[in-house]
C-alpha positions as CSV (number, residue, x, y, z in Angstrom):
1,M,-4.6,61.7,-18.9
2,L,-2.5,64.2,-21.0
3,G,0.7,64.2,-19.2
4,L,0.5,60.8,-19.9
5,A,-0.6,61.0,-23.4
6,K,3.0,63.1,-23.9
7,R,5.2,60.7,-21.7
8,V,4.0,57.2,-24.0
9,K,3.5,59.7,-27.2
10,A,0.3,58.2,-27.6
11,R,-3.2,60.0,-29.7
12,F,-5.1,61.4,-27.1
13,L,-9.1,61.6,-27.6
14,I,-11.0,64.0,-25.6
15,T,-15.0,63.5,-25.6
16,S,-16.4,67.2,-25.2
17,T,-20.0,68.3,-25.2
18,S,-22.4,69.9,-27.1
19,E,-23.2,71.3,-24.0
20,V,-19.9,73.5,-24.0
21,Y,-22.0,76.1,-26.7
22,G,-24.6,76.9,-23.7
23,D,-27.8,77.9,-24.3
24,P,-26.8,79.1,-28.3
25,L,-27.2,82.1,-29.9
26,E,-26.3,80.4,-33.3
27,H,-28.8,77.9,-35.0
28,P,-27.5,75.0,-35.7
29,Q,-24.4,75.4,-33.9
30,K,-21.0,75.3,-36.4
31,E,-18.0,74.2,-34.4
32,T,-16.9,78.3,-34.9
33,Y,-19.1,79.1,-32.2
34,W,-17.8,80.0,-29.2
35,G,-20.7,79.7,-27.1
36,H,-23.6,81.2,-24.6
37,V,-22.2,79.8,-21.7
38,N,-23.8,80.9,-17.6
39,P,-20.4,80.1,-15.3
40,I,-21.8,80.4,-12.8
41,G,-25.1,78.6,-13.1
42,V,-26.4,75.5,-11.9
43,R,-25.4,73.8,-14.7
44,S,-22.2,75.2,-15.2
45,C,-19.8,72.7,-13.8
46,Y,-20.4,70.4,-16.3
47,D,-20.7,73.1,-19.1
48,E,-17.2,74.9,-18.2
49,G,-15.8,71.9,-17.0
50,K,-15.8,70.6,-20.4
51,R,-14.7,73.2,-21.7
52,T,-11.7,73.6,-19.7
53,A,-10.7,70.0,-20.5
54,E,-11.0,71.2,-24.4
55,T,-8.3,74.4,-23.3
56,L,-5.9,72.1,-21.6
57,T,-5.8,69.4,-24.3
58,M,-5.3,72.1,-26.9
59,D,-2.4,73.2,-24.8
60,Y,-0.6,70.2,-24.7
61,H,-1.3,70.3,-28.1
62,R,0.1,73.7,-29.3
63,N,3.1,73.8,-26.6
64,E,3.8,70.0,-26.2
65,G,3.3,68.5,-29.3
66,V,0.7,65.8,-27.9
67,E,-1.7,64.6,-31.1
68,V,-5.0,65.1,-29.8
69,R,-8.6,64.9,-31.4
70,I,-11.5,67.1,-30.4
71,A,-15.4,65.3,-30.2
72,R,-18.2,67.4,-29.5
73,I,-21.0,64.9,-28.9
74,F,-24.7,65.7,-28.8
75,N,-27.3,63.9,-27.3
76,T,-26.7,60.1,-28.0
77,Y,-28.8,57.3,-26.9
78,G,-28.8,53.4,-27.4
79,P,-28.9,50.0,-25.3
80,R,-27.1,49.4,-22.3
81,M,-27.7,52.8,-21.0
82,C,-27.9,53.1,-17.0
83,L,-31.8,53.1,-16.5
84,E,-31.8,56.1,-14.1
85,D,-29.4,58.0,-15.8
86,G,-31.5,61.0,-15.9
87,R,-31.0,61.2,-19.5
88,V,-34.2,62.8,-21.9
89,V,-34.3,59.8,-23.6
90,S,-33.6,56.8,-20.9
91,N,-36.6,59.0,-18.6
92,F,-39.2,58.6,-21.1
93,V,-38.2,55.4,-22.3
94,S,-38.5,53.9,-18.9
95,Q,-41.1,56.0,-17.7
96,A,-43.4,54.4,-20.2
97,I,-42.7,51.1,-19.9
98,R,-43.4,51.2,-16.1
99,K,-46.5,52.8,-16.9
100,Q,-45.5,56.1,-15.4
101,P,-46.3,59.5,-17.0
102,M,-43.4,60.7,-19.0
103,T,-42.0,64.0,-17.3
104,V,-41.6,67.3,-19.4
105,Y,-40.0,70.1,-18.0
106,G,-41.7,73.2,-19.2
107,D,-43.5,73.7,-22.4
108,G,-41.7,71.1,-23.8
109,K,-40.9,72.5,-26.8
110,Q,-37.1,72.9,-26.3
111,T,-35.3,71.2,-29.1
112,R,-32.7,68.2,-28.9
113,S,-30.7,66.4,-31.8
114,F,-30.7,62.3,-30.5
115,Q,-28.2,60.1,-32.3
116,Y,-27.9,56.3,-32.1
117,V,-25.0,54.8,-30.4
118,S,-23.5,53.1,-33.5
119,D,-23.2,56.4,-35.2
120,L,-21.5,58.1,-32.6
121,V,-18.8,55.0,-32.1
122,D,-18.2,55.2,-36.1
123,G,-17.5,59.0,-35.8
124,L,-14.7,58.9,-32.9
125,M,-13.5,55.8,-35.0
126,A,-13.4,58.1,-38.3
127,L,-12.1,61.2,-35.8
128,M,-9.1,58.7,-34.2
129,E,-8.3,57.3,-37.4
130,G,-7.8,60.6,-39.7
131,D,-5.4,63.6,-39.3
132,H,-7.9,66.4,-38.4
133,V,-7.6,67.7,-34.9
134,G,-11.1,68.8,-34.6
135,P,-13.1,70.3,-32.5
136,F,-15.8,68.1,-34.8
137,N,-19.7,68.3,-33.5
138,L,-20.6,64.6,-33.5
139,G,-24.4,64.0,-33.8
140,N,-27.4,63.4,-35.9
141,P,-28.8,66.9,-37.1
142,G,-33.0,65.5,-36.9
143,E,-34.1,68.0,-34.3
144,F,-37.2,66.9,-32.6
145,T,-38.7,69.2,-29.1
146,M,-39.4,67.4,-26.2
147,L,-42.8,66.9,-27.4
148,E,-42.4,65.5,-30.5
149,L,-39.5,63.0,-28.6
150,A,-42.6,62.1,-26.1
151,Q,-44.7,60.8,-29.1
152,V,-42.3,59.0,-30.6
153,V,-41.9,57.0,-27.5
154,K,-45.7,56.5,-27.4
155,E,-45.5,55.3,-31.2
156,T,-43.0,53.0,-30.2
157,I,-43.7,51.7,-26.6
158,D,-47.7,52.4,-25.5
159,A,-49.8,54.6,-27.7
160,N,-51.5,55.4,-24.0
161,A,-48.7,56.5,-22.4
162,S,-49.0,60.1,-20.8
163,I,-47.1,63.5,-20.3
164,E,-46.5,64.9,-16.6
165,F,-45.6,69.0,-16.9
166,K,-43.2,70.4,-14.4
167,E,-41.3,73.4,-13.8
168,N,-38.7,73.7,-16.3
169,T,-34.8,73.6,-15.0
170,A,-32.8,76.5,-14.8
171,D,-30.4,77.7,-17.6
172,D,-32.0,74.8,-20.0
173,P,-30.8,75.3,-23.5
174,Q,-33.8,76.4,-25.4
175,K,-32.5,74.9,-29.2
176,R,-29.3,72.1,-29.9
177,K,-28.8,71.0,-33.5
178,P,-25.5,70.4,-35.0
179,D,-24.3,72.0,-38.1
180,I,-21.9,68.1,-39.2
181,S,-20.7,70.1,-42.3
182,K,-17.1,69.9,-40.9
183,A,-17.8,65.9,-40.3
184,K,-18.7,65.1,-43.2
185,E,-16.0,66.8,-45.3
186,L,-13.1,66.0,-43.6
187,L,-14.1,63.2,-41.8
188,N,-16.8,61.4,-44.3
189,W,-18.6,60.5,-41.6
190,E,-22.4,61.3,-41.1
191,P,-25.7,59.2,-38.7
192,K,-27.3,57.0,-40.8
193,V,-29.9,56.0,-38.1
194,T,-33.0,57.8,-37.2
195,L,-34.6,58.4,-34.3
196,R,-37.2,56.1,-35.1
197,E,-35.2,53.4,-36.3
198,G,-32.9,53.1,-33.1
199,L,-35.4,53.7,-30.4
200,P,-37.5,50.7,-30.8
201,L,-33.5,48.7,-30.3
202,M,-32.7,50.9,-27.2
203,A,-37.0,50.3,-25.9
204,S,-36.3,46.3,-26.3
205,D,-33.0,46.2,-24.0
206,F,-34.7,48.4,-21.7
207,M,-38.3,46.3,-21.4
208,Y,-36.1,43.4,-20.9
209,R,-34.0,44.6,-18.0
210,I,-36.9,46.6,-16.9
211,L,-39.1,43.5,-16.4
212,K,-36.1,41.8,-14.7
213,E,-35.9,44.2,-12.2
214,I,-39.7,43.8,-11.3
215,E,-39.4,40.0,-11.3
216,G,-36.9,40.2,-8.9
217,D,-39.0,42.2,-6.6
218,D,-41.6,39.6,-7.2
219,D,-39.4,37.0,-5.8
220,K,-38.4,38.9,-2.7
């Protein structure tokens, strides 16, 4: 894709990830932080793949004159996500709707920051229409533990939803929160939708699709 962008003189956007910071020793994470990543761990294929993609993008920018933009996306949620994509918000919402226990790994005190999809789209458009290469953190700095997220899901979907604790996964980052000062200053962007505002919109879409799925099984 970088070769194509070079040939047709296109502006190239790489959607990287907050996972480039690994299990961070800096909190919140600024774009200047180089990260704390295990290069041979079970998550390393994704982490290092994104880091390498950023490296190649900057090399094409510096050496080949390709106009590039780099976004580091933090956890994003919203309608039309895959029901079984394995992301924590999707998991919790799907499980609560299906009356299954919400699966929390470890003690549930690890944190994430959740951004509604429309805010991300606005950020990507501001980045592509602006004059700055990046990287830019695009995320919502509202920080929640997994247990706090589970509580918001209970309030939104089912007050009687339960939690099931399982052994934590290897190399699971303990904290994740973007410093978005750079995006606010240079892109004039910041997220507008809170988790308590965005989650019901996602839950309505998931409920509709899961009920259709159940009805389809009944028809069989």
